[in-house]
PLY file of the C-alpha trace (Angstrom):
ply
format ascii 1.0
element vertex 88
property float x
property float y
property float z
element edge 87
property int vertex1
property int vertex2
end_header
21.61 97.02 -22.18
19.93 94.47 -20.32
17.16 96.28 -19.90
16.93 97.34 -23.47
17.12 93.61 -24.76
14.15 92.71 -22.06
12.26 95.50 -23.48
12.63 95.22 -27.11
13.27 91.75 -27.32
12.23 89.07 -24.36
9.15 90.92 -23.41
7.18 91.09 -27.22
8.32 87.69 -27.59
6.79 86.68 -24.50
3.48 88.58 -25.50
3.29 87.08 -28.93
3.56 83.58 -26.58
0.99 84.67 -24.50
-1.39 85.81 -27.43
-0.92 82.31 -29.43
-1.69 80.42 -25.81
-4.80 82.42 -25.74
-5.51 82.09 -29.38
-5.17 78.15 -29.11
-7.21 78.02 -25.78
-10.11 79.38 -27.72
-9.85 77.26 -30.42
-9.65 73.90 -28.59
-12.04 75.49 -25.68
-14.68 72.25 -26.56
-11.80 69.80 -26.92
-12.21 67.40 -23.86
-9.39 65.86 -21.72
-9.18 64.05 -18.68
-7.00 65.78 -16.40
-4.88 64.68 -13.34
-4.28 65.44 -9.66
-1.31 63.51 -8.00
-0.62 61.13 -10.99
-4.65 60.09 -11.12
-7.43 60.54 -12.92
-9.33 63.81 -11.63
-12.53 65.61 -13.05
-12.74 66.16 -16.83
-11.36 69.09 -18.36
-10.89 70.91 -21.87
-7.74 71.97 -23.92
-8.51 75.44 -23.79
-9.08 75.59 -20.40
-5.54 74.07 -19.55
-3.95 75.85 -21.76
-5.99 79.42 -20.80
-4.53 78.87 -17.27
-1.22 78.09 -18.05
-1.15 81.52 -20.60
-2.05 83.20 -17.75
0.66 82.41 -15.49
3.06 83.27 -17.89
1.37 86.42 -18.20
1.49 87.29 -14.44
5.51 86.18 -15.02
5.49 88.22 -17.90
4.25 91.33 -15.76
6.99 90.60 -13.32
9.65 90.46 -15.70
8.50 93.70 -16.91
8.98 95.52 -13.61
12.01 93.91 -12.69
14.32 97.01 -13.40
12.21 99.09 -11.41
12.15 96.32 -8.72
16.32 96.25 -9.05
16.49 100.35 -8.97
14.51 99.96 -5.87
17.02 97.90 -4.38
20.00 99.63 -5.17
18.64 102.64 -4.06
17.61 101.15 -0.58
21.43 99.53 -0.55
22.95 102.78 -1.34
21.21 104.94 1.13
22.19 102.15 4.44
25.72 102.65 2.67
26.07 106.27 2.86
27.71 107.49 6.24
25.51 109.92 7.61
27.00 113.05 9.20
25.89 114.11 12.50
0 1
1 2
2 3
3 4
4 5
5 6
6 7
7 8
8 9
9 10
10 11
11 12
12 13
13 14
14 15
15 16
16 17
17 18
18 19
19 20
20 21
21 22
22 23
23 24
24 25
25 26
26 27
27 28
28 29
29 30
30 31
31 32
32 33
33 34
34 35
35 36
36 37
37 38
38 39
39 40
40 41
41 42
42 43
43 44
44 45
45 46
46 47
47 48
48 49
49 50
50 51
51 52
52 53
53 54
54 55
55 56
56 57
57 58
58 59
59 60
60 61
61 62
62 63
63 64
64 65
65 66
66 67
67 68
68 69
69 70
70 71
71 72
72 73
73 74
74 75
75 76
76 77
77 78
78 79
79 80
80 81
81 82
82 83
83 84
84 85
85 86
86 87
């Protein structure tokens, strides 16, 4: 049930968010802004670049979320294998 919710609702919704972030990044590729590092002004960047970076990070997390059921299955199999008494 959780896997179905993940695959049917959560992941497609996050895909739509990533698509919106990508389109926003493209639309604002030429809008300049000051970036900050450690609370201080750093070199200039663009709004589009910042949204592209954020979209990339979200998409990487989405890839992990899509694989979570396989990882949990793998962990479960390892756990079961360790707990099964061996006949000698």
